[in-house]
C-alpha positions as CSV (number, residue, x, y, z in Angstrom):
1,M,25.0,-31.3,-53.1
2,L,24.1,-33.9,-50.5
3,T,26.3,-37.0,-50.0
4,L,25.5,-40.3,-48.5
5,Y,28.2,-39.7,-45.8
6,E,26.4,-36.5,-44.7
7,C,23.2,-38.5,-44.3
8,A,25.2,-41.1,-42.2
9,V,26.5,-38.4,-39.9
10,L,23.0,-37.0,-39.4
11,S,21.5,-40.4,-38.8
12,H,24.1,-40.8,-36.0
13,H,23.8,-37.3,-34.6
14,V,20.0,-37.7,-34.1
15,Y,20.9,-40.3,-31.5
16,H,23.2,-37.9,-29.7
17,S,21.6,-34.5,-30.3
18,S,23.7,-32.8,-27.6
19,L,27.0,-33.6,-29.3
20,P,28.8,-31.4,-31.8
21,L,27.6,-31.6,-35.4
22,F,30.3,-31.8,-38.1
23,G,32.8,-30.6,-35.5
24,C,30.8,-27.6,-34.4
25,P,29.4,-27.1,-30.8
26,L,25.7,-27.5,-30.7
27,S,25.2,-24.0,-29.4
28,E,26.5,-22.8,-32.7
29,V,24.3,-25.0,-34.9
30,N,20.9,-24.9,-33.2
31,V,18.8,-22.3,-34.9
32,R,15.3,-20.9,-34.5
33,G,13.1,-18.7,-36.6
34,V,12.8,-18.0,-40.3
35,D,15.4,-15.3,-40.8
36,V,18.5,-17.2,-39.7
37,I,19.6,-18.5,-43.1
38,S,20.9,-15.2,-44.4
39,R,22.8,-14.6,-41.1
40,K,24.5,-17.9,-40.8
41,Q,27.9,-19.1,-42.1
42,N,28.2,-22.0,-44.4
43,G,27.5,-25.4,-42.8
44,W,24.9,-27.7,-41.2
45,Y,22.4,-26.6,-38.6
46,C,19.7,-28.3,-36.5
47,V,16.5,-26.3,-36.7
48,E,14.0,-26.3,-33.8
49,I,10.8,-27.0,-35.6
50,D,8.7,-28.4,-32.7
51,K,9.5,-27.5,-29.1
52,A,7.7,-30.7,-28.0
53,M,10.2,-32.8,-29.9
54,V,12.5,-33.8,-27.1
55,D,14.8,-36.8,-27.1
56,T,12.8,-38.5,-24.4
57,R,10.0,-39.2,-26.8
58,C,9.5,-42.6,-28.3
59,C,9.6,-41.2,-31.9
60,Y,12.3,-38.6,-32.1
61,L,13.4,-36.8,-35.3
62,Q,15.0,-33.5,-36.2
63,L,15.3,-31.2,-39.2
64,Y,18.9,-30.4,-40.4
65,I,19.6,-27.8,-42.9
66,K,22.7,-27.0,-44.9
67,I,23.5,-23.3,-45.7
68,L,25.7,-22.3,-48.5
69,S,26.4,-18.7,-49.6
70,A,23.6,-17.5,-47.3
71,K,21.0,-19.7,-49.0
72,L,19.4,-23.0,-48.1
73,D,21.3,-25.8,-49.8
74,E,19.9,-29.0,-48.2
75,A,17.1,-30.0,-45.9
76,V,17.2,-33.4,-44.2
77,I,14.9,-35.0,-41.7
78,A,16.8,-37.6,-39.6
79,I,14.7,-40.1,-37.7
80,R,16.2,-41.8,-34.6
81,G,16.2,-45.6,-34.6
82,T,15.8,-48.1,-31.7
83,H,16.8,-46.3,-28.6
84,N,14.6,-47.3,-25.7
85,I,12.3,-50.1,-24.5
86,D,9.3,-48.6,-26.3
87,N,11.2,-48.8,-29.6
88,V,12.2,-52.4,-28.9
89,K,8.5,-53.3,-28.3
90,Q,7.6,-51.7,-31.6
91,D,10.4,-53.6,-33.4
92,V,9.1,-56.9,-32.0
93,A,5.4,-56.1,-32.8
94,T,6.3,-55.1,-36.3
95,W,8.9,-57.6,-37.4
96,F,8.7,-60.7,-35.2
97,T,6.0,-62.3,-37.3
98,E,8.0,-62.0,-40.4
99,A,11.1,-63.2,-38.7
100,V,9.5,-66.5,-37.7
101,G,7.8,-67.1,-41.0
102,G,4.4,-65.5,-40.8
103,S,2.9,-64.6,-44.2
104,E,1.2,-61.6,-42.7
105,A,2.8,-58.3,-41.8
106,G,3.3,-57.5,-38.2
107,Q,1.8,-54.4,-36.4
108,Y,1.9,-51.3,-38.6
109,P,3.9,-48.6,-36.7
110,A,1.0,-46.2,-37.0
111,V,1.8,-44.1,-33.9
112,Y,5.4,-43.6,-35.0
113,L,4.4,-42.7,-38.6
114,H,1.8,-40.3,-37.3
115,D,4.5,-38.5,-35.4
116,V,6.7,-38.4,-38.4
117,Q,3.9,-37.1,-40.6
118,M,3.0,-34.4,-38.1
119,F,6.7,-33.3,-37.9
120,F,6.9,-33.4,-41.7
121,R,3.9,-31.1,-41.9
122,Q,5.7,-28.5,-39.7
123,V,8.8,-28.9,-41.8
124,R,6.9,-28.1,-44.9
125,L,5.4,-25.0,-43.3
126,Y,8.9,-23.9,-42.3
127,L,10.3,-24.4,-45.7
128,H,7.3,-22.7,-47.3
129,R,8.4,-19.5,-45.4
130,V,12.1,-19.7,-45.9
131,A,12.7,-21.6,-49.2
132,P,9.5,-22.7,-51.1
133,S,11.6,-24.4,-53.8
134,F,12.7,-27.0,-51.2
135,L,9.2,-28.3,-50.5
136,N,9.8,-31.3,-52.7
137,R,13.5,-31.6,-52.0
138,V,13.4,-32.9,-48.4
139,V,15.5,-36.1,-47.8
140,F,14.7,-38.5,-45.1
141,C,17.4,-40.5,-43.4
142,G,17.7,-42.9,-40.4
143,H,19.2,-46.0,-38.9
144,S,17.5,-49.2,-37.8
145,L,13.8,-48.4,-36.9
146,G,14.4,-44.8,-38.1
147,G,15.5,-46.1,-41.5
148,A,12.4,-48.3,-41.7
149,L,10.2,-45.3,-41.0
150,A,12.1,-43.2,-43.6
151,K,11.6,-45.9,-46.2
152,I,7.8,-46.1,-45.5
153,M,7.5,-42.3,-45.8
154,V,9.3,-42.2,-49.2
155,A,7.5,-45.3,-50.5
156,Q,4.1,-43.8,-49.7
157,F,4.7,-40.2,-50.7
158,D,5.9,-39.2,-54.1
159,G,8.8,-36.8,-54.7
160,Y,11.2,-37.5,-51.9
161,Q,14.3,-39.5,-51.2
162,A,15.6,-41.6,-48.3
163,V,19.1,-42.8,-47.2
164,V,18.9,-45.5,-44.6
165,F,21.4,-47.7,-42.7
166,N,20.9,-51.2,-41.4
167,A,17.1,-50.8,-41.6
168,P,14.8,-53.8,-41.7
169,G,12.6,-54.6,-44.7
170,V,9.2,-52.9,-44.9
171,S,7.7,-54.4,-48.1
172,K,4.8,-55.9,-46.3
173,L,4.0,-52.6,-44.5
174,V,3.6,-50.6,-47.7
175,L,0.5,-51.4,-49.8
176,C,1.4,-49.6,-53.0
177,P,5.1,-48.8,-53.0
178,H,6.4,-46.4,-55.6
179,R,9.5,-44.4,-56.2
180,T,11.5,-47.0,-54.3
181,A,14.5,-46.4,-56.7
182,S,14.9,-43.1,-54.7
183,I,15.7,-45.1,-51.6
184,Y,19.4,-45.7,-50.9
185,A,20.2,-48.4,-48.3
186,V,23.5,-49.3,-46.8
187,N,23.7,-52.6,-44.8
188,A,26.4,-54.3,-42.9
189,K,27.1,-57.5,-45.0
190,Y,26.9,-59.7,-41.9
191,G,24.3,-57.8,-40.0
192,I,21.4,-59.8,-38.7
193,L,18.7,-57.2,-38.0
194,N,18.9,-55.6,-41.4
195,K,17.9,-59.0,-43.0
196,V,14.6,-59.1,-41.1
197,G,11.6,-58.2,-43.1
198,Q,11.0,-58.3,-46.9
199,R,13.0,-55.8,-48.9
200,L,11.2,-53.2,-51.0
201,P,11.8,-53.8,-54.8
202,G,13.9,-51.3,-56.5
203,V,15.8,-50.0,-53.5
204,Q,19.5,-49.2,-54.3
205,L,21.3,-51.4,-51.8
206,S,25.0,-51.4,-50.9
207,C,26.6,-53.9,-48.5
208,V,29.7,-53.0,-46.6
209,D,32.1,-54.9,-44.3
210,V,31.7,-53.5,-40.8
211,M,34.9,-54.7,-39.2
212,E,33.7,-54.7,-35.6
213,G,32.4,-58.2,-34.8
214,E,32.6,-59.3,-38.4
215,L,34.6,-62.5,-37.9
216,E,32.1,-63.7,-35.3
217,A,29.2,-62.6,-37.4
218,K,30.5,-64.4,-40.5
219,K,31.0,-67.6,-38.5
220,L,27.5,-67.3,-37.2
221,F,26.1,-67.3,-40.8
222,Q,28.4,-70.1,-41.8
223,Y,27.3,-72.3,-38.9
224,F,23.6,-71.4,-39.4
225,N,23.7,-72.3,-43.1
226,R,25.4,-75.5,-42.3
227,Y,23.5,-76.7,-39.2
228,G,20.4,-74.6,-38.7
229,A,19.0,-73.3,-42.0
230,A,16.9,-76.3,-42.9
231,E,15.4,-76.5,-39.4
232,Y,14.6,-72.8,-39.5
233,E,12.7,-73.2,-42.8
234,R,10.7,-76.1,-41.4
235,G,9.9,-74.0,-38.3
236,K,8.6,-71.1,-40.6
237,K,6.3,-73.6,-42.4
238,V,5.0,-74.9,-39.1
239,Y,4.4,-71.4,-37.8
240,A,2.4,-70.5,-40.9
241,G,-0.1,-73.2,-40.0
242,S,-3.3,-72.5,-38.1
243,G,-3.7,-72.6,-34.3
244,L,-1.7,-71.6,-31.3
245,L,0.1,-74.9,-31.1
246,S,1.5,-74.3,-34.6
247,K,2.7,-70.8,-33.7
248,V,4.4,-72.0,-30.5
249,T,6.0,-75.0,-32.1
250,G,7.2,-73.0,-35.1
251,V,8.9,-70.4,-32.8
252,V,10.6,-73.1,-30.8
253,M,11.9,-74.8,-33.9
254,D,13.2,-71.5,-35.2
255,L,15.0,-70.8,-31.9
256,D,16.5,-74.2,-31.9
257,A,17.8,-73.6,-35.4
258,L,19.3,-70.3,-34.4
259,M,21.0,-71.9,-31.4
260,E,22.8,-74.3,-33.8
261,S,24.8,-71.3,-35.1
262,S,25.9,-70.6,-31.6
263,R,28.6,-73.2,-32.1
264,A,30.6,-70.3,-33.7
265,F,31.2,-68.9,-30.2
266,E,32.6,-72.1,-28.6
267,T,36.2,-71.3,-29.5
268,Q,36.0,-67.6,-28.4
269,P,38.3,-66.9,-25.4
270,D,35.6,-65.0,-23.5
271,F,33.1,-67.8,-24.1
272,V,35.6,-70.5,-23.0
273,R,36.3,-68.5,-19.8
274,G,32.6,-68.1,-19.1
275,E,31.9,-71.8,-19.7
276,R,34.6,-72.7,-17.1
277,E,32.9,-70.4,-14.6
278,C,29.6,-72.0,-15.3
279,E,31.2,-75.5,-14.7
280,A,32.7,-74.2,-11.4
281,V,29.3,-72.9,-10.2
282,S,27.5,-76.1,-11.2
283,V,29.6,-78.1,-8.8
284,Y,27.6,-76.6,-6.0
285,A,24.4,-75.9,-8.0
286,P,24.0,-78.5,-10.8
287,M,20.8,-77.0,-12.1
288,S,22.5,-73.7,-12.8
289,Y,24.8,-75.0,-15.6
290,S,22.3,-74.9,-18.5
291,P,20.9,-71.4,-17.6
292,C,24.4,-70.1,-17.2
293,L,25.5,-71.5,-20.6
294,N,22.5,-70.1,-22.3
295,G,23.2,-66.7,-20.8
296,L,26.7,-66.9,-22.3
297,Y,25.3,-67.6,-25.7
298,L,22.8,-64.7,-25.5
299,T,25.5,-62.4,-24.4
300,E,27.7,-63.3,-27.3
301,Y,24.8,-63.0,-29.7
302,R,23.9,-59.6,-28.4
303,Q,27.4,-58.3,-28.7
304,V,27.8,-59.5,-32.3
305,I,24.5,-58.1,-33.3
306,K,25.2,-54.8,-31.6
307,E,28.6,-54.4,-33.2
308,Q,27.4,-55.1,-36.7
309,H,24.2,-53.0,-36.3
310,S,25.9,-50.0,-34.7
311,M,25.5,-46.7,-36.5
312,N,28.8,-45.5,-35.0
313,N,30.6,-48.5,-36.5
314,M,28.8,-47.9,-39.8
315,L,30.3,-44.4,-39.8
316,K,33.8,-45.8,-39.1
317,T,33.3,-48.1,-42.1
318,L,32.3,-45.4,-44.5
319,R,35.5,-43.5,-43.6
320,M,37.6,-46.3,-44.8
321,S,39.4,-45.5,-48.1
322,R,37.8,-48.4,-50.0
323,Y,34.3,-47.0,-49.3
324,M,35.1,-43.4,-50.1
325,P,33.3,-43.6,-53.5
326,L,30.2,-44.9,-51.7
327,A,30.4,-42.4,-48.9
328,Y,30.7,-39.4,-51.2
329,R,28.1,-40.6,-53.6
330,V,25.8,-37.6,-54.4
331,I,22.2,-38.2,-53.3
332,L,20.7,-34.9,-54.3
């Protein structure tokens, strides 16, 4: 019996694979070989499927198994999300076009998906040896970019399920999606990155209130809807036109529209203090005021996005009493 909360813990652990798993030291949960299941106590374990799968790789994922009564009870592949500069480059290449209004999908994450598919092939070989009945019971999970890759895998290959957290939309990256009802998605209600990309039809979506940065994020959406939404839509239409000038103009209009929502920060104590510092510096260097102020806006944006997008904060949210029914929903 696999719960959504267990998938959340695994989606978090794959970012921090040296940390304890469900309270157990990693030395006690890392396993190798095919005969370990009958010799292990009940609980979750991380299986070394591929020795080349180290956490310095761009695409990093792990197989976690749950043992119950000396038998395999669950098998989950957790895919790490955005973690390094190469991941950020892939995010931009894949979703920037959609974010600014392009009708075409961005760059298909072919290299990442190839790595996932190769790892999945090794997982199937492992399960064929230890528990053949689990070949079609593997669950994919992940956060952010990892969640997007998990959705693509399940949408393209029949017979599997995915549980994803704050993952961008992938509808334009999947030609013939099927079994999307077997994808469970949990998003921060005021998260920004999880709203990028077109959502797959039929996905079971739940939105939660992530408390960290929520007030600021909520104000951002309110200010954007009030002052920037119309300009943003116009920018998307301009971007959809032909020619480089249309693309550049559309992006500039979209950025201007997004900056309108930055008014939400102007009453924040940290922003007010920073603005005063910018004013003080500009007395001696007048040209520095505008770059200094823009830097403040970007810092505030980054902090709000990070807090709402964080997998750690998502875990905290799922532990709240009002989200217990969601957290302990049985996936498989």
